[in-house]
Phi, psi and omega in degrees: 000137177267124190227142171240135177252113177265107184101081184270056175269211182299308183289305181296320180294317182292306185288324174294323178297320177299319179293320177295319178298328180281359175103005179281155180277091186253131171249126179265128177259119183212188181205167174063212183297327179297314177299313182301318181292320179296317180295326183278314191239359186088173177263118180265133178242128167248133189210132173286341179270317190245355184079172181281143174199163180230137175240141178246093184237160176302146177219142185204163171256355187243101182292342179295341180271354188277323186086180181290138181238167177278326184216133169250126171261116186256108189224028177285161171298144188298334180288350175268358185306315183304322179268337184276324183302315179299337181288346178286325191309315182296343184261356186264119172253185183303328185249013181288133173260141178238117182253119176274137174228063185238164174284162177084186183233013185262335195294321181301318178294321178296318179292320179299323178298329184272323188233355180099134186292343180296340180271347196268135167237134179266128179237151178232122182252124172252097184197150173254113180206149183203165171280111181285323175194167181307127180085359183232124175248130180249122171260125190246140175083145185276043176214156178174152182197144170239132172245130181214164177184176180296137178303322183279356180095167182075185176238169183211168175299323179300310182292327177294318178294321177295321177302314179299318179297314181294317180298316180298329179278353178098012176291137164279104196218151179222136175262130181240153176274350180226077182293330179297315178295323178298318178296320179291325178297319176294319181302316181296326180272315189283317183298309177299316181298315179296319182294314180293320179296316180297321182285318184277336183053049177235174177280163177299322179299320179292322179298313188281341181259354175267115189308309185295322181288323177296321178295321176298314179299318178299321179295320178294318177300317181298323178293319177297319180296319179297322177294317178301315179299319180294333178275000178082019180266124181267116183245356181094151183292339184257020185298323179296315180297319180293324179294319177291325176298321178296321176298317182292337180274349182286145178307133186299329181268008182287156175229145177282159182296323181293325178294318178296320181294319178298314182299324184264005175074022179269160174304149183234156182274046185296317185291330180279345183249261182301320180300321179294320179297318179295315181297313181291330175298317177297317182297326183258003181061037175257122180295136176226058187294322182287314176300319180297322179293317179295318178302314181296324181287330179273343186300318178301320178295321178296316180293319180296317181293323179296318181294328185269352184277000000 
């Protein structure tokens, strides 16, 4: 299978690396020192799930040189979408599948507007992975999972074949008939947790064991759930409890990616997370006062990092 990975960071680098290791024709799209290192030495993966390995695959910053592919894995940070989405177009043919592996619930729709929803598969990645240094992707902790499915819902021969490909490559993966609900379930847990973690600059263990902070987090989750209900997304009556259970299962010393980015002054996915919940709350007339307050408090850091990047 001919595959292009747009965004060779932690998520794209790890899952794309597994596909390259399995023998697929993978081109990694990257930039800067990371691109230079991959072209020179290959992409090195360190992983608690898969062990260390190195793949030597083509890497480029120019998607126009790649040609039409069978699969695009779209894994850039959401704040790069405006410039990254157009780069997919030269690689998309009539039968190309595009799998999003991004945070939030907006990206599939943004991509569909550019290339047509018939190409889109919505994916949700539960994994800790990052660029450890140029040319090196580190997958951390002995857990990880991808849930994916057709953007329009249901399953297809295409998604079944992709499931087989991913399993053979070593992905911990599940095919769902309701990928939209899967994306929202992660959004309800991840967006509040990331926002509170980024604002408090504490560990997940401290958040969940401090009574007042846990109550704050629960309130933010409840607002996200109310927005989902207003959008017609069915998440089940126990979604709040399941979201808190997921928090309790997370390593106590863990930190979310958005919290790390705020601490290190990097751009953050604020608009795709808390910002999206506030925006959709306005659109559906669902109050989101707690989420809105956290969004407002994080906005200066987001703007400062964007200006300096």
